[in-house]
C-alpha positions as CSV (number, residue, x, y, z in Angstrom):
1,X,20.9,-25.8,7.9
2,X,18.9,-23.8,9.8
3,X,15.9,-25.2,10.6
4,X,13.1,-24.3,12.6
5,X,11.1,-27.1,14.3
6,X,7.8,-26.6,15.3
7,X,7.0,-29.0,17.5
8,X,9.0,-30.8,20.6
9,X,8.6,-33.7,23.0
10,X,9.8,-35.8,25.9
11,X,8.9,-39.5,24.3
12,X,9.6,-42.4,26.5
13,X,13.1,-42.4,26.3
14,X,15.7,-39.3,25.5
15,X,16.8,-40.8,22.4
16,X,13.1,-39.8,20.5
17,X,13.0,-37.1,22.5
18,X,12.7,-34.6,18.7
19,X,9.2,-35.9,17.7
20,X,7.5,-32.8,15.6
21,X,7.7,-31.1,12.3
22,X,11.0,-28.7,11.8
23,X,10.6,-26.2,8.7
24,X,13.9,-25.5,6.5
25,X,15.2,-23.1,4.8
26,X,15.2,-24.6,1.7
27,X,11.0,-24.9,2.2
28,X,11.1,-28.3,3.0
29,X,10.0,-30.2,6.4
30,X,10.5,-32.9,8.3
31,X,9.4,-35.5,9.8
32,X,9.5,-37.6,13.0
33,X,6.1,-39.3,14.1
34,X,6.5,-42.3,17.5
35,X,3.8,-44.7,16.5
36,X,2.4,-48.1,17.6
37,X,4.6,-50.9,16.9
38,X,2.2,-53.0,14.9
39,X,2.3,-50.1,11.6
40,X,3.6,-51.0,8.9
41,X,3.2,-48.3,6.4
42,X,3.2,-44.8,7.3
43,X,2.6,-41.6,5.1
44,X,1.4,-38.3,5.8
45,X,-1.2,-37.1,3.6
46,X,-1.9,-33.4,2.3
47,X,-5.7,-32.0,1.8
48,X,-4.5,-30.4,-1.0
49,X,-2.0,-32.4,-3.0
50,X,-0.2,-35.6,-3.0
51,X,1.4,-37.9,0.1
52,X,4.4,-38.1,1.2
53,X,6.0,-41.5,2.4
54,X,7.8,-41.4,6.1
55,X,9.8,-44.6,7.1
56,X,10.9,-46.2,10.0
57,X,14.2,-45.8,11.7
58,X,16.2,-48.1,14.1
59,X,14.6,-46.9,17.1
60,X,10.9,-47.1,15.5
61,X,10.4,-43.9,14.9
62,X,8.9,-42.9,11.7
63,X,11.1,-39.9,9.6
64,X,10.8,-37.9,6.5
65,X,12.0,-34.6,4.6
66,X,9.5,-33.1,1.3
67,X,9.2,-31.1,0.2
68,X,4.9,-29.8,0.3
69,X,5.1,-26.1,-1.1
70,X,5.0,-23.2,0.1
71,X,1.5,-22.2,2.2
72,X,-1.1,-23.9,5.1
73,X,-2.1,-27.5,3.9
74,X,-4.4,-29.7,6.1
75,X,-2.4,-32.5,6.1
76,X,-3.3,-36.5,7.2
77,X,-1.1,-38.8,9.0
78,X,-1.9,-42.6,7.4
79,X,-1.9,-44.9,9.4
80,X,-2.3,-47.9,7.3
81,X,-4.7,-46.8,5.7
82,X,-5.9,-45.1,8.4
83,X,-5.8,-41.0,9.6
84,X,-4.0,-40.4,13.0
85,X,-4.5,-37.7,14.9
86,X,-0.5,-36.7,16.2
87,X,-0.3,-34.9,18.9
88,X,3.5,-33.7,17.9
89,X,1.7,-32.0,14.4
90,X,0.8,-28.5,15.1
91,X,-2.8,-28.9,15.2
92,X,-6.4,-27.4,13.6
93,X,-10.3,-27.7,13.4
94,X,-10.9,-28.5,9.6
95,X,-13.0,-31.2,8.0
96,X,-15.5,-30.5,10.2
97,X,-13.0,-32.2,12.3
98,X,-9.6,-31.8,15.0
99,X,-6.9,-32.2,11.9
100,X,-3.3,-31.4,11.6
101,X,-2.1,-28.9,9.2
102,X,1.6,-28.2,7.5
103,X,2.4,-23.7,7.6
104,X,5.8,-23.5,5.7
105,X,7.2,-19.5,5.8
106,X,8.1,-18.5,2.7
107,X,9.4,-15.1,1.5
108,X,6.7,-11.9,2.0
109,X,4.9,-13.9,5.0
110,X,6.4,-12.1,7.4
111,X,2.7,-10.4,7.8
112,X,0.7,-13.1,9.6
113,X,4.4,-14.3,11.7
114,X,5.1,-13.7,15.3
115,X,6.8,-10.0,16.1
116,X,8.8,-8.2,18.9
117,X,6.1,-5.7,19.5
118,X,3.5,-5.8,21.7
119,X,1.0,-8.5,21.7
120,X,-2.6,-8.7,22.3
121,X,-4.4,-11.6,24.0
122,X,-7.8,-14.1,23.0
123,X,-9.9,-14.8,25.1
124,X,-13.2,-16.9,25.1
125,X,-16.6,-16.1,26.6
126,X,-20.2,-17.9,26.7
127,X,-23.5,-16.8,26.4
128,X,-26.7,-17.4,26.1
129,X,-28.1,-17.5,22.8
130,X,-32.0,-16.9,22.4
131,X,-32.0,-18.1,18.4
132,X,-30.5,-22.0,19.4
133,X,-31.3,-21.3,23.0
134,X,-28.0,-23.3,23.7
135,X,-24.6,-21.8,26.0
136,X,-22.5,-20.8,23.0
137,X,-19.1,-19.1,22.5
138,X,-17.2,-16.9,20.9
139,X,-12.9,-15.5,21.1
140,X,-12.6,-12.3,21.2
141,X,-9.1,-10.7,20.4
142,X,-7.9,-7.8,22.5
143,X,-5.1,-5.1,21.3
144,X,-2.1,-5.1,22.6
145,X,-2.2,-2.8,25.5
146,X,-6.0,-3.8,25.5
147,X,-7.2,-0.5,28.1
148,X,-11.4,-2.0,29.1
149,X,-12.2,1.9,30.2
150,X,-11.6,2.8,26.8
151,X,-14.4,2.5,23.8
152,X,-13.0,0.4,20.4
153,X,-14.4,-0.6,17.3
154,X,-15.8,-4.2,16.4
155,X,-14.7,-6.3,13.9
156,X,-16.8,-9.6,13.5
157,X,-14.5,-12.4,11.5
158,X,-16.0,-15.5,10.2
159,X,-15.0,-18.9,8.9
160,X,-15.4,-22.0,6.0
161,X,-17.4,-24.5,6.3
162,X,-16.1,-27.3,7.9
163,X,-14.4,-24.9,11.0
164,X,-15.2,-23.0,13.8
165,X,-14.1,-19.8,15.2
166,X,-10.7,-21.2,16.7
167,X,-10.1,-21.2,13.0
168,X,-8.5,-17.7,12.2
169,X,-6.3,-17.9,15.0
170,X,-4.5,-21.2,14.7
171,X,-5.2,-21.8,10.9
172,X,-5.1,-17.9,10.0
173,X,-3.1,-16.5,12.5
174,X,-5.1,-13.0,12.2
175,X,-4.3,-12.3,16.2
176,X,-0.3,-11.9,14.6
177,X,-1.7,-9.9,11.6
178,X,-3.5,-7.7,13.9
179,X,-0.6,-7.1,16.0
180,X,2.0,-6.3,13.7
181,X,-0.8,-3.6,11.7
182,X,-1.7,-2.1,15.0
183,X,1.9,-1.9,15.8
184,X,2.6,0.0,12.3
185,X,-0.4,2.2,13.1
186,X,-1.4,0.7,9.5
187,X,-4.3,-0.7,11.5
188,X,-6.9,1.1,14.3
189,X,-6.9,-1.3,17.8
190,X,-9.9,-2.7,17.2
191,X,-11.9,-5.6,19.4
192,X,-11.6,-8.8,16.8
193,X,-15.1,-11.4,17.1
194,X,-14.8,-15.0,16.3
195,X,-17.7,-16.9,16.6
196,X,-19.2,-20.4,15.1
197,X,-21.1,-20.3,12.0
198,X,-21.5,-23.7,11.8
199,X,-24.5,-23.7,13.8
200,X,-27.1,-26.0,15.3
201,X,-30.6,-26.0,16.3
202,X,-32.3,-29.0,17.9
203,X,-28.4,-31.3,16.8
204,X,-28.8,-30.3,13.0
205,X,-26.0,-27.9,11.3
206,X,-28.3,-24.1,9.8
207,X,-26.0,-22.7,7.4
208,X,-28.6,-20.2,7.1
209,X,-29.3,-18.7,10.4
210,X,-25.3,-17.4,12.1
211,X,-26.3,-13.3,10.5
212,X,-29.7,-14.0,12.7
213,X,-27.4,-15.1,16.0
214,X,-25.0,-12.9,15.5
215,X,-27.7,-10.0,15.3
216,X,-30.0,-11.1,18.4
217,X,-27.0,-12.7,20.6
218,X,-23.6,-11.7,20.2
219,X,-23.7,-8.8,19.3
220,X,-25.7,-7.0,22.3
221,X,-23.4,-9.8,24.7
222,X,-20.2,-8.1,23.5
223,X,-21.8,-4.6,24.1
224,X,-22.8,-5.8,27.2
225,X,-19.2,-7.3,28.2
226,X,-16.6,-4.7,26.8
227,X,-16.7,-0.6,26.3
228,X,-17.5,-0.8,22.8
229,X,-18.2,2.0,20.1
230,X,-22.0,0.8,18.7
231,X,-22.4,2.4,15.6
232,X,-22.7,1.5,12.3
233,X,-19.6,3.3,11.7
234,X,-17.3,1.4,14.5
235,X,-18.9,-2.4,13.1
236,X,-17.8,-4.2,10.8
237,X,-17.6,-7.9,9.6
238,X,-15.5,-10.2,7.3
239,X,-15.1,-13.5,6.7
240,X,-14.4,-16.1,4.0
241,X,-16.1,-18.6,1.6
242,X,-19.3,-19.7,3.9
243,X,-18.8,-16.8,6.5
244,X,-18.1,-14.3,3.4
245,X,-21.6,-16.0,2.3
246,X,-23.0,-14.9,6.5
247,X,-21.6,-11.7,6.3
248,X,-22.9,-10.6,3.0
249,X,-25.9,-12.0,4.4
250,X,-25.7,-10.1,7.7
251,X,-24.3,-6.6,6.4
252,X,-26.5,-6.6,3.8
253,X,-29.3,-7.0,5.4
254,X,-28.4,-4.4,8.1
255,X,-26.8,-1.9,6.5
256,X,-28.3,0.2,9.6
257,X,-25.7,-1.7,12.0
258,X,-22.4,-2.5,9.1
259,X,-21.0,-0.2,8.0
260,X,-17.8,-2.6,6.1
261,X,-18.1,-6.0,5.0
262,X,-15.2,-8.0,3.4
263,X,-15.6,-11.1,1.4
264,X,-12.4,-13.0,1.5
265,X,-12.8,-16.1,-1.7
266,X,-16.6,-13.7,-0.9
267,X,-19.5,-15.0,-2.4
268,X,-22.5,-12.2,-2.7
269,X,-25.4,-15.0,-3.2
270,X,-25.6,-17.0,-0.5
271,X,-24.6,-20.7,-1.6
272,X,-27.8,-22.3,-0.4
273,X,-30.7,-20.5,-0.7
274,X,-33.0,-19.9,-2.8
275,X,-34.2,-17.2,-2.5
276,X,-31.4,-13.9,-1.8
277,X,-33.6,-11.1,-0.6
278,X,-30.4,-10.4,0.8
279,X,-28.8,-9.2,-2.5
280,X,-32.2,-6.0,-3.1
281,X,-29.4,-3.7,-0.9
282,X,-27.9,-3.6,-4.4
283,X,-31.1,-2.0,-6.4
284,X,-30.4,1.7,-5.5
285,X,-26.5,2.3,-5.9
286,X,-26.8,5.6,-4.2
287,X,-28.7,4.4,-1.3
288,X,-25.5,1.8,-1.5
289,X,-22.4,4.1,-1.8
290,X,-23.9,6.1,1.7
291,X,-24.4,2.8,3.2
292,X,-20.8,0.6,3.3
293,X,-17.8,2.6,4.0
294,X,-15.9,-0.6,2.7
295,X,-17.2,-3.6,1.2
296,X,-14.1,-5.1,-0.1
297,X,-14.5,-8.8,-2.5
298,X,-11.3,-10.9,-2.9
299,X,-10.8,-13.9,-4.6
300,X,-7.5,-16.3,-5.2
301,X,-6.9,-16.4,-9.0
302,X,-7.0,-20.7,-8.7
303,X,-9.9,-20.6,-6.5
304,X,-12.4,-23.0,-7.7
305,X,-14.9,-20.8,-7.1
306,X,-14.1,-18.7,-9.2
307,X,-16.7,-18.8,-11.8
308,X,-18.9,-17.7,-8.8
309,X,-17.1,-14.2,-8.2
310,X,-17.3,-14.1,-11.5
311,X,-21.2,-14.4,-11.8
312,X,-21.2,-12.2,-8.8
313,X,-18.9,-9.3,-10.9
314,X,-22.0,-9.6,-13.3
315,X,-24.8,-8.5,-11.3
316,X,-22.7,-5.9,-9.4
317,X,-22.8,-4.8,-13.5
318,X,-26.0,-4.7,-13.8
319,X,-26.8,-2.8,-10.3
320,X,-24.3,0.1,-11.1
321,X,-23.1,0.0,-8.0
322,X,-19.4,-1.3,-8.5
323,X,-17.9,2.0,-7.7
324,X,-18.9,1.4,-4.2
325,X,-17.2,-2.0,-4.0
326,X,-13.3,-3.0,-4.0
327,X,-12.3,-6.1,-6.2
328,X,-9.6,-7.9,-5.8
329,X,-7.1,-11.0,-6.5
330,X,-4.7,-13.1,-5.3
331,X,-2.6,-16.0,-6.8
332,X,-3.6,-19.0,-4.5
333,X,-6.6,-21.0,-4.7
334,X,-9.0,-21.5,-1.9
335,X,-7.3,-21.7,1.0
336,X,-5.4,-20.0,4.0
337,X,-2.5,-18.1,2.0
338,X,-5.5,-16.1,0.1
339,X,-7.2,-16.0,3.5
340,X,-4.3,-14.7,5.1
341,X,-3.5,-11.7,2.3
342,X,-7.6,-11.1,2.6
343,X,-7.4,-9.8,6.1
344,X,-4.0,-8.2,5.9
345,X,-4.9,-5.9,2.9
346,X,-8.7,-5.4,4.6
347,X,-7.9,-4.5,8.1
348,X,-5.8,-1.2,7.2
349,X,-9.3,0.2,5.2
350,X,-12.1,0.0,8.2
351,X,-12.6,2.2,11.0
352,X,-10.8,5.2,9.6
353,X,-12.5,8.6,9.7
354,X,-10.8,10.1,6.5
């Protein structure tokens, strides 16, 4: 049976060179790991599902074949009850730590896979923040055939709680989604800026301050560093989960700066704030319709936060702004498989002159 190996590395002896994970055509995965000699019990524990035991062969390699289910799964390698980060499995940043993951491709998932066409580039920048008083960093996606003398629109794209600026690249495959859509002409060439929303001020996380950091520090830095179109109709923001709260706060608080908003597993309310002054932007339906060319809300039908989504539905109906908002549901829960689809559908909607 054909297989695609996501990670291979040479260990101590040639016979042990197949450490890593292979994705099989039937949706199962095969895992082989060389671990410490004293290990007695090893399993792969999915954050969103069950555990799968591995067995030790005669060469000291723990291996197993199992079916985790299609899509993206955070996964811990459990060695005698302790989580161990394996360098031979894909690594992302989630649950507020580096973490392994398994990403099983399924039918219809080509849209986030690498393709044969031109590819963009993801680069890291550093900038001084007046809001935090610290050196901060961001990732910027530059589209295929990027021309530094050409003006581009900008999408500010945010991750969720416990993740960081690498999430939309490592887990979300945003660069590959963009490559394909730009290559096919379905999306405009654009810059995409990804920042850490887990902002720390004096060593403590602040889950509310990011929109201020974005407006005061990130946008000015990007517009000093890149040749961009600086008006609201060429500036968009989107985010997933916590990032959708940041998107709501930023786009509704600063309508003069943003013409497009994407809320993936989306919240109009901020769940950790009592006061919600940004929601006053919903009080004037005509003004709201004029301020945003696209206001996109989406959630998975099995999302544990679906009651909050329905609560925002009621607020939107009460305020009379529903005609100006695109609402979409996807099969799935609170995870990357849904968020990838959200981004794929949102990108062709923005920066259209018509």
